[in-house]
CHARMM internal coordinates of N, CA and C (Angstrom, degrees):
IC EDIT
DIST 1 N 1 CA 1.5157
DIST 1 CA 1 C 1.5399
ANGL 1 N 1 CA 1 C 102.46
DIST 1 C 2 N 1.3354
ANGL 1 CA 1 C 2 N 113.63
DIHE 1 N 1 CA 1 C 2 N 136.76
DIST 2 N 2 CA 1.4471
ANGL 1 C 2 N 2 CA 117.57
DIHE 1 CA 1 C 2 N 2 CA 177.10
DIST 2 CA 2 C 1.5476
ANGL 2 N 2 CA 2 C 109.91
DIHE 1 C 2 N 2 CA 2 C -86.16
DIST 2 C 3 N 1.4513
ANGL 2 CA 2 C 3 N 114.23
DIHE 2 N 2 CA 2 C 3 N 167.65
DIST 3 N 3 CA 1.4060
ANGL 2 C 3 N 3 CA 119.73
DIHE 2 CA 2 C 3 N 3 CA -177.81
DIST 3 CA 3 C 1.5684
ANGL 3 N 3 CA 3 C 113.55
DIHE 2 C 3 N 3 CA 3 C -54.45
DIST 3 C 4 N 1.2266
ANGL 3 CA 3 C 4 N 116.10
DIHE 3 N 3 CA 3 C 4 N -42.48
DIST 4 N 4 CA 1.4110
ANGL 3 C 4 N 4 CA 122.15
DIHE 3 CA 3 C 4 N 4 CA -175.02
DIST 4 CA 4 C 1.5811
ANGL 4 N 4 CA 4 C 112.19
DIHE 3 C 4 N 4 CA 4 C -63.55
DIST 4 C 5 N 1.2975
ANGL 4 CA 4 C 5 N 117.74
DIHE 4 N 4 CA 4 C 5 N -33.11
DIST 5 N 5 CA 1.4511
ANGL 4 C 5 N 5 CA 122.92
DIHE 4 CA 4 C 5 N 5 CA 175.55
DIST 5 CA 5 C 1.4964
ANGL 5 N 5 CA 5 C 108.47
DIHE 4 C 5 N 5 CA 5 C -68.32
DIST 5 C 6 N 1.3966
ANGL 5 CA 5 C 6 N 118.78
DIHE 5 N 5 CA 5 C 6 N -39.98
DIST 6 N 6 CA 1.3928
ANGL 5 C 6 N 6 CA 122.25
DIHE 5 CA 5 C 6 N 6 CA -179.32
DIST 6 CA 6 C 1.6114
ANGL 6 N 6 CA 6 C 110.11
DIHE 5 C 6 N 6 CA 6 C -63.68
DIST 6 C 7 N 1.3062
ANGL 6 CA 6 C 7 N 116.46
DIHE 6 N 6 CA 6 C 7 N -42.72
DIST 7 N 7 CA 1.4645
ANGL 6 C 7 N 7 CA 121.87
DIHE 6 CA 6 C 7 N 7 CA -178.84
DIST 7 CA 7 C 1.5243
ANGL 7 N 7 CA 7 C 108.55
DIHE 6 C 7 N 7 CA 7 C -66.62
DIST 7 C 8 N 1.3027
ANGL 7 CA 7 C 8 N 115.10
DIHE 7 N 7 CA 7 C 8 N -43.37
DIST 8 N 8 CA 1.5195
ANGL 7 C 8 N 8 CA 119.85
DIHE 7 CA 7 C 8 N 8 CA -179.72
DIST 8 CA 8 C 1.5404
ANGL 8 N 8 CA 8 C 109.09
DIHE 7 C 8 N 8 CA 8 C -62.36
DIST 8 C 9 N 1.3053
ANGL 8 CA 8 C 9 N 115.98
DIHE 8 N 8 CA 8 C 9 N -49.85
DIST 9 N 9 CA 1.4337
ANGL 8 C 9 N 9 CA 119.60
DIHE 8 CA 8 C 9 N 9 CA -176.68
DIST 9 CA 9 C 1.5423
ANGL 9 N 9 CA 9 C 116.15
DIHE 8 C 9 N 9 CA 9 C -62.61
DIST 9 C 10 N 1.4248
ANGL 9 CA 9 C 10 N 111.73
DIHE 9 N 9 CA 9 C 10 N -38.52
DIST 10 N 10 CA 1.4460
ANGL 9 C 10 N 10 CA 117.76
DIHE 9 CA 9 C 10 N 10 CA 178.85
DIST 10 CA 10 C 1.5701
ANGL 10 N 10 CA 10 C 109.46
DIHE 9 C 10 N 10 CA 10 C -67.69
DIST 10 C 11 N 1.3414
ANGL 10 CA 10 C 11 N 116.05
DIHE 10 N 10 CA 10 C 11 N -38.84
DIST 11 N 11 CA 1.4549
ANGL 10 C 11 N 11 CA 119.11
DIHE 10 CA 10 C 11 N 11 CA 179.99
DIST 11 CA 11 C 1.5411
ANGL 11 N 11 CA 11 C 110.16
DIHE 10 C 11 N 11 CA 11 C -66.83
DIST 11 C 12 N 1.2928
ANGL 11 CA 11 C 12 N 116.48
DIHE 11 N 11 CA 11 C 12 N -45.80
DIST 12 N 12 CA 1.4299
ANGL 11 C 12 N 12 CA 118.11
DIHE 11 CA 11 C 12 N 12 CA -178.53
DIST 12 CA 12 C 1.4853
ANGL 12 N 12 CA 12 C 112.07
DIHE 11 C 12 N 12 CA 12 C -65.97
DIST 12 C 13 N 1.2813
ANGL 12 CA 12 C 13 N 118.45
DIHE 12 N 12 CA 12 C 13 N -39.13
DIST 13 N 13 CA 1.4718
ANGL 12 C 13 N 13 CA 124.25
DIHE 12 CA 12 C 13 N 13 CA 175.54
DIST 13 CA 13 C 1.5208
ANGL 13 N 13 CA 13 C 114.09
DIHE 12 C 13 N 13 CA 13 C -52.29
DIST 13 C 14 N 1.3469
ANGL 13 CA 13 C 14 N 113.58
DIHE 13 N 13 CA 13 C 14 N -38.32
DIST 14 N 14 CA 1.4248
ANGL 13 C 14 N 14 CA 118.20
DIHE 13 CA 13 C 14 N 14 CA 178.84
DIST 14 CA 14 C 1.5432
ANGL 14 N 14 CA 14 C 115.19
DIHE 13 C 14 N 14 CA 14 C -90.74
DIST 14 C 15 N 1.3519
ANGL 14 CA 14 C 15 N 112.68
DIHE 14 N 14 CA 14 C 15 N 0.45
DIST 15 N 15 CA 1.4313
ANGL 14 C 15 N 15 CA 115.24
DIHE 14 CA 14 C 15 N 15 CA 176.59
DIST 15 CA 15 C 1.5173
ANGL 15 N 15 CA 15 C 115.39
DIHE 14 C 15 N 15 CA 15 C 73.34
DIST 15 C 16 N 1.3716
ANGL 15 CA 15 C 16 N 117.28
DIHE 15 N 15 CA 15 C 16 N 24.94
DIST 16 N 16 CA 1.3925
ANGL 15 C 16 N 16 CA 121.03
DIHE 15 CA 15 C 16 N 16 CA 178.62
DIST 16 CA 16 C 1.4784
ANGL 16 N 16 CA 16 C 116.43
DIHE 15 C 16 N 16 CA 16 C -100.03
DIST 16 C 17 N 1.2764
ANGL 16 CA 16 C 17 N 119.96
DIHE 16 N 16 CA 16 C 17 N 144.78
DIST 17 N 17 CA 1.4816
ANGL 16 C 17 N 17 CA 123.39
DIHE 16 CA 16 C 17 N 17 CA 173.71
DIST 17 CA 17 C 1.5331
ANGL 17 N 17 CA 17 C 110.46
DIHE 16 C 17 N 17 CA 17 C -80.19
DIST 17 C 18 N 1.3123
ANGL 17 CA 17 C 18 N 113.75
DIHE 17 N 17 CA 17 C 18 N 164.48
DIST 18 N 18 CA 1.4684
ANGL 17 C 18 N 18 CA 117.49
DIHE 17 CA 17 C 18 N 18 CA 174.17
DIST 18 CA 18 C 1.5194
ANGL 18 N 18 CA 18 C 112.69
DIHE 17 C 18 N 18 CA 18 C -59.95
DIST 18 C 19 N 1.3798
ANGL 18 CA 18 C 19 N 113.09
DIHE 18 N 18 CA 18 C 19 N -35.59
DIST 19 N 19 CA 1.4792
ANGL 18 C 19 N 19 CA 118.50
DIHE 18 CA 18 C 19 N 19 CA 177.33
DIST 19 CA 19 C 1.5724
ANGL 19 N 19 CA 19 C 111.14
DIHE 18 C 19 N 19 CA 19 C -65.24
DIST 19 C 20 N 1.2952
ANGL 19 CA 19 C 20 N 115.89
DIHE 19 N 19 CA 19 C 20 N -38.08
DIST 20 N 20 CA 1.5446
ANGL 19 C 20 N 20 CA 118.19
DIHE 19 CA 19 C 20 N 20 CA -179.99
DIST 20 CA 20 C 1.5232
ANGL 20 N 20 CA 20 C 107.84
DIHE 19 C 20 N 20 CA 20 C -64.11
DIST 20 C 21 N 1.2516
ANGL 20 CA 20 C 21 N 115.93
DIHE 20 N 20 CA 20 C 21 N -45.73
DIST 21 N 21 CA 1.5566
ANGL 20 C 21 N 21 CA 117.76
DIHE 20 CA 20 C 21 N 21 CA -175.95
DIST 21 CA 21 C 1.5384
ANGL 21 N 21 CA 21 C 108.88
DIHE 20 C 21 N 21 CA 21 C -68.57
DIST 21 C 22 N 1.3442
ANGL 21 CA 21 C 22 N 114.26
DIHE 21 N 21 CA 21 C 22 N -37.73
DIST 22 N 22 CA 1.4738
ANGL 21 C 22 N 22 CA 118.45
DIHE 21 CA 21 C 22 N 22 CA -178.78
DIST 22 CA 22 C 1.5612
ANGL 22 N 22 CA 22 C 110.26
DIHE 21 C 22 N 22 CA 22 C -63.17
DIST 22 C 23 N 1.2657
ANGL 22 CA 22 C 23 N 115.59
DIHE 22 N 22 CA 22 C 23 N -42.77
DIST 23 N 23 CA 1.4517
ANGL 22 C 23 N 23 CA 118.86
DIHE 22 CA 22 C 23 N 23 CA 178.96
DIST 23 CA 23 C 1.4947
ANGL 23 N 23 CA 23 C 111.69
DIHE 22 C 23 N 23 CA 23 C -61.49
DIST 23 C 24 N 1.4119
ANGL 23 CA 23 C 24 N 116.96
DIHE 23 N 23 CA 23 C 24 N -45.61
DIST 24 N 24 CA 1.3946
ANGL 23 C 24 N 24 CA 120.27
DIHE 23 CA 23 C 24 N 24 CA -178.79
DIST 24 CA 24 C 1.5127
ANGL 24 N 24 CA 24 C 115.27
DIHE 23 C 24 N 24 CA 24 C -65.14
DIST 24 C 25 N 1.2930
ANGL 24 CA 24 C 25 N 118.32
DIHE 24 N 24 CA 24 C 25 N -25.99
DIST 25 N 25 CA 1.4152
ANGL 24 C 25 N 25 CA 124.20
DIHE 24 CA 24 C 25 N 25 CA -176.83
DIST 25 CA 25 C 1.5695
ANGL 25 N 25 CA 25 C 111.52
DIHE 24 C 25 N 25 CA 25 C -100.52
DIST 25 C 26 N 1.3251
ANGL 25 CA 25 C 26 N 114.53
DIHE 25 N 25 CA 25 C 26 N -9.81
DIST 26 N 26 CA 1.5191
ANGL 25 C 26 N 26 CA 119.36
DIHE 25 CA 25 C 26 N 26 CA -179.73
DIST 26 CA 26 C 1.5558
ANGL 26 N 26 CA 26 C 112.59
DIHE 25 C 26 N 26 CA 26 C 69.72
DIST 26 C 27 N 1.3606
ANGL 26 CA 26 C 27 N 114.28
DIHE 26 N 26 CA 26 C 27 N 38.83
DIST 27 N 27 CA 1.4226
ANGL 26 C 27 N 27 CA 116.45
DIHE 26 CA 26 C 27 N 27 CA 173.00
DIST 27 CA 27 C 1.5399
ANGL 27 N 27 CA 27 C 107.68
DIHE 26 C 27 N 27 CA 27 C -132.70
DIST 27 C 28 N 1.3322
ANGL 27 CA 27 C 28 N 118.02
DIHE 27 N 27 CA 27 C 28 N 174.11
DIST 28 N 28 CA 1.5287
ANGL 27 C 28 N 28 CA 119.00
DIHE 27 CA 27 C 28 N 28 CA -175.17
DIST 28 CA 28 C 1.5015
ANGL 28 N 28 CA 28 C 107.75
DIHE 27 C 28 N 28 CA 28 C -81.31
DIST 28 C 29 N 1.3660
ANGL 28 CA 28 C 29 N 112.36
DIHE 28 N 28 CA 28 C 29 N 164.62
DIST 29 N 29 CA 1.4393
ANGL 28 C 29 N 29 CA 120.10
DIHE 28 CA 28 C 29 N 29 CA 176.39
DIST 29 CA 29 C 1.5156
ANGL 29 N 29 CA 29 C 114.38
DIHE 28 C 29 N 29 CA 29 C -66.66
DIST 29 C 30 N 1.3674
ANGL 29 CA 29 C 30 N 112.03
DIHE 29 N 29 CA 29 C 30 N -30.50
DIST 30 N 30 CA 1.4478
ANGL 29 C 30 N 30 CA 118.35
DIHE 29 CA 29 C 30 N 30 CA 173.51
DIST 30 CA 30 C 1.4809
ANGL 30 N 30 CA 30 C 116.69
DIHE 29 C 30 N 30 CA 30 C -66.08
DIST 30 C 31 N 1.3713
ANGL 30 CA 30 C 31 N 115.23
DIHE 30 N 30 CA 30 C 31 N -30.86
DIST 31 N 31 CA 1.4791
ANGL 30 C 31 N 31 CA 120.34
DIHE 30 CA 30 C 31 N 31 CA 175.66
DIST 31 CA 31 C 1.5220
ANGL 31 N 31 CA 31 C 106.62
DIHE 30 C 31 N 31 CA 31 C -66.48
DIST 31 C 32 N 1.2787
ANGL 31 CA 31 C 32 N 117.11
DIHE 31 N 31 CA 31 C 32 N -43.56
DIST 32 N 32 CA 1.4964
ANGL 31 C 32 N 32 CA 119.40
DIHE 31 CA 31 C 32 N 32 CA -179.71
DIST 32 CA 32 C 1.5581
ANGL 32 N 32 CA 32 C 110.52
DIHE 31 C 32 N 32 CA 32 C -57.95
DIST 32 C 33 N 1.3253
ANGL 32 CA 32 C 33 N 112.28
DIHE 32 N 32 CA 32 C 33 N -46.67
DIST 33 N 33 CA 1.4330
ANGL 32 C 33 N 33 CA 119.23
DIHE 32 CA 32 C 33 N 33 CA -179.22
DIST 33 CA 33 C 1.5307
ANGL 33 N 33 CA 33 C 112.68
DIHE 32 C 33 N 33 CA 33 C -57.86
DIST 33 C 34 N 1.3684
ANGL 33 CA 33 C 34 N 110.69
DIHE 33 N 33 CA 33 C 34 N -45.43
DIST 34 N 34 CA 1.5962
ANGL 33 C 34 N 34 CA 114.92
DIHE 33 CA 33 C 34 N 34 CA 178.87
DIST 34 CA 34 C 1.5865
ANGL 34 N 34 CA 34 C 108.68
DIHE 33 C 34 N 34 CA 34 C -63.61
DIST 34 C 35 N 1.3072
ANGL 34 CA 34 C 35 N 119.19
DIHE 34 N 34 CA 34 C 35 N -39.58
DIST 35 N 35 CA 1.4275
ANGL 34 C 35 N 35 CA 117.86
DIHE 34 CA 34 C 35 N 35 CA 179.15
DIST 35 CA 35 C 1.5808
ANGL 35 N 35 CA 35 C 110.54
DIHE 34 C 35 N 35 CA 35 C -61.92
DIST 35 C 36 N 1.3494
ANGL 35 CA 35 C 36 N 115.36
DIHE 35 N 35 CA 35 C 36 N -41.12
DIST 36 N 36 CA 1.4281
ANGL 35 C 36 N 36 CA 118.41
DIHE 35 CA 35 C 36 N 36 CA -173.64
DIST 36 CA 36 C 1.5478
ANGL 36 N 36 CA 36 C 112.89
DIHE 35 C 36 N 36 CA 36 C -71.40
DIST 36 C 37 N 1.3307
ANGL 36 CA 36 C 37 N 112.26
DIHE 36 N 36 CA 36 C 37 N -22.91
DIST 37 N 37 CA 1.5681
ANGL 36 C 37 N 37 CA 116.86
DIHE 36 CA 36 C 37 N 37 CA 179.95
DIST 37 CA 37 C 1.5006
ANGL 37 N 37 CA 37 C 108.01
DIHE 36 C 37 N 37 CA 37 C -103.22
DIST 37 C 38 N 1.3304
ANGL 37 CA 37 C 38 N 119.77
DIHE 37 N 37 CA 37 C 38 N 7.44
DIST 38 N 38 CA 1.4650
ANGL 37 C 38 N 38 CA 124.74
DIHE 37 CA 37 C 38 N 38 CA 172.57
DIST 38 CA 38 C 1.5314
ANGL 38 N 38 CA 38 C 108.36
DIHE 37 C 38 N 38 CA 38 C 65.09
DIST 38 C 39 N 1.3033
ANGL 38 CA 38 C 39 N 119.70
DIHE 38 N 38 CA 38 C 39 N 22.30
DIST 39 N 39 CA 1.4491
ANGL 38 C 39 N 39 CA 123.03
DIHE 38 CA 38 C 39 N 39 CA 176.06
DIST 39 CA 39 C 1.5343
ANGL 39 N 39 CA 39 C 106.69
DIHE 38 C 39 N 39 CA 39 C -72.36
DIST 39 C 40 N 1.3540
ANGL 39 CA 39 C 40 N 116.61
DIHE 39 N 39 CA 39 C 40 N -39.44
DIST 40 N 40 CA 1.3841
ANGL 39 C 40 N 40 CA 122.52
DIHE 39 CA 39 C 40 N 40 CA 169.10
DIST 40 CA 40 C 1.5090
ANGL 40 N 40 CA 40 C 113.42
DIHE 39 C 40 N 40 CA 40 C -134.35
DIST 40 C 41 N 1.3256
ANGL 40 CA 40 C 41 N 124.15
DIHE 40 N 40 CA 40 C 41 N 166.54
DIST 41 N 41 CA 1.4187
ANGL 40 C 41 N 41 CA 121.94
DIHE 40 CA 40 C 41 N 41 CA -179.80
DIST 41 CA 41 C 1.5502
ANGL 41 N 41 CA 41 C 108.52
DIHE 40 C 41 N 41 CA 41 C -126.16
DIST 41 C 42 N 1.3415
ANGL 41 CA 41 C 42 N 119.40
DIHE 41 N 41 CA 41 C 42 N 142.71
DIST 42 N 42 CA 1.4653
ANGL 41 C 42 N 42 CA 119.43
DIHE 41 CA 41 C 42 N 42 CA 170.71
DIST 42 CA 42 C 1.5191
ANGL 42 N 42 CA 42 C 115.34
DIHE 41 C 42 N 42 CA 42 C -70.50
DIST 42 C 43 N 1.3245
ANGL 42 CA 42 C 43 N 121.05
DIHE 42 N 42 CA 42 C 43 N 158.04
DIST 43 N 43 CA 1.4070
ANGL 42 C 43 N 43 CA 117.14
DIHE 42 CA 42 C 43 N 43 CA 171.83
DIST 43 CA 43 C 1.4651
ANGL 43 N 43 CA 43 C 113.01
DIHE 42 C 43 N 43 CA 43 C -71.67
DIST 43 C 44 N 1.2322
ANGL 43 CA 43 C 44 N 121.47
DIHE 43 N 43 CA 43 C 44 N 171.61
DIST 44 N 44 CA 1.4589
ANGL 43 C 44 N 44 CA 127.51
DIHE 43 CA 43 C 44 N 44 CA -166.66
DIST 44 CA 44 C 1.5511
ANGL 44 N 44 CA 44 C 109.76
DIHE 43 C 44 N 44 CA 44 C -63.71
DIST 44 C 45 N 1.2907
ANGL 44 CA 44 C 45 N 117.10
DIHE 44 N 44 CA 44 C 45 N -41.52
DIST 45 N 45 CA 1.5020
ANGL 44 C 45 N 45 CA 122.89
DIHE 44 CA 44 C 45 N 45 CA 175.15
DIST 45 CA 45 C 1.5297
ANGL 45 N 45 CA 45 C 112.79
DIHE 44 C 45 N 45 CA 45 C -56.32
DIST 45 C 46 N 1.3944
ANGL 45 CA 45 C 46 N 109.94
DIHE 45 N 45 CA 45 C 46 N -46.13
DIST 46 N 46 CA 1.5083
ANGL 45 C 46 N 46 CA 116.26
DIHE 45 CA 45 C 46 N 46 CA -179.11
DIST 46 CA 46 C 1.4824
ANGL 46 N 46 CA 46 C 108.81
DIHE 45 C 46 N 46 CA 46 C -67.64
DIST 46 C 47 N 1.3436
ANGL 46 CA 46 C 47 N 118.72
DIHE 46 N 46 CA 46 C 47 N -36.64
DIST 47 N 47 CA 1.5182
ANGL 46 C 47 N 47 CA 120.16
DIHE 46 CA 46 C 47 N 47 CA -179.11
DIST 47 CA 47 C 1.4947
ANGL 47 N 47 CA 47 C 109.85
DIHE 46 C 47 N 47 CA 47 C -63.76
DIST 47 C 48 N 1.3557
ANGL 47 CA 47 C 48 N 124.31
DIHE 47 N 47 CA 47 C 48 N -36.63
DIST 48 N 48 CA 1.3765
ANGL 47 C 48 N 48 CA 125.10
DIHE 47 CA 47 C 48 N 48 CA 178.77
DIST 48 CA 48 C 1.5208
ANGL 48 N 48 CA 48 C 107.97
DIHE 47 C 48 N 48 CA 48 C -69.37
DIST 48 C 49 N 1.3770
ANGL 48 CA 48 C 49 N 119.26
DIHE 48 N 48 CA 48 C 49 N -35.41
DIST 49 N 49 CA 1.4384
ANGL 48 C 49 N 49 CA 121.11
DIHE 48 CA 48 C 49 N 49 CA -179.78
DIST 49 CA 49 C 1.5393
ANGL 49 N 49 CA 49 C 108.88
DIHE 48 C 49 N 49 CA 49 C -65.87
DIST 49 C 50 N 1.3443
ANGL 49 CA 49 C 50 N 113.84
DIHE 49 N 49 CA 49 C 50 N -39.14
DIST 50 N 50 CA 1.5223
ANGL 49 C 50 N 50 CA 118.42
DIHE 49 CA 49 C 50 N 50 CA -177.19
DIST 50 CA 50 C 1.5084
ANGL 50 N 50 CA 50 C 108.47
DIHE 49 C 50 N 50 CA 50 C -59.74
DIST 50 C 51 N 1.2921
ANGL 50 CA 50 C 51 N 117.86
DIHE 50 N 50 CA 50 C 51 N -51.30
DIST 51 N 51 CA 1.4585
ANGL 50 C 51 N 51 CA 125.87
DIHE 50 CA 50 C 51 N 51 CA -175.53
DIST 51 CA 51 C 1.5308
ANGL 51 N 51 CA 51 C 109.88
DIHE 50 C 51 N 51 CA 51 C -62.17
DIST 51 C 52 N 1.3869
ANGL 51 CA 51 C 52 N 115.82
DIHE 51 N 51 CA 51 C 52 N -42.26
DIST 52 N 52 CA 1.4490
ANGL 51 C 52 N 52 CA 116.81
DIHE 51 CA 51 C 52 N 52 CA -179.00
DIST 52 CA 52 C 1.5498
ANGL 52 N 52 CA 52 C 110.93
DIHE 51 C 52 N 52 CA 52 C -75.50
DIST 52 C 53 N 1.3509
ANGL 52 CA 52 C 53 N 115.52
DIHE 52 N 52 CA 52 C 53 N -28.88
DIST 53 N 53 CA 1.3916
ANGL 52 C 53 N 53 CA 118.63
DIHE 52 CA 52 C 53 N 53 CA -179.60
DIST 53 CA 53 C 1.5162
ANGL 53 N 53 CA 53 C 114.25
DIHE 52 C 53 N 53 CA 53 C -68.11
DIST 53 C 54 N 1.3027
ANGL 53 CA 53 C 54 N 115.47
DIHE 53 N 53 CA 53 C 54 N -37.41
DIST 54 N 54 CA 1.5108
ANGL 53 C 54 N 54 CA 119.11
DIHE 53 CA 53 C 54 N 54 CA -179.81
DIST 54 CA 54 C 1.5140
ANGL 54 N 54 CA 54 C 112.51
DIHE 53 C 54 N 54 CA 54 C -92.15
DIST 54 C 55 N 1.2567
ANGL 54 CA 54 C 55 N 119.25
DIHE 54 N 54 CA 54 C 55 N -6.56
DIST 55 N 55 CA 1.4927
ANGL 54 C 55 N 55 CA 120.38
DIHE 54 CA 54 C 55 N 55 CA -179.02
DIST 55 CA 55 C 1.5226
ANGL 55 N 55 CA 55 C 110.29
DIHE 54 C 55 N 55 CA 55 C -84.32
END
COOR INIT
IC SEED 1 N 1 CA 1 C
IC BUILD
């Protein structure tokens, strides 16, 4: 499973929208979309924030 799938699954499991996660992390909704489709990847610190944000 690629990183984008992990981000998507974690977000969906928590019932959060891309907009919800974007607001919590201080990034755009488009950025979340790009991370989930593996178009771009967040840095390692941001990855930890993502997983803690949606947990």
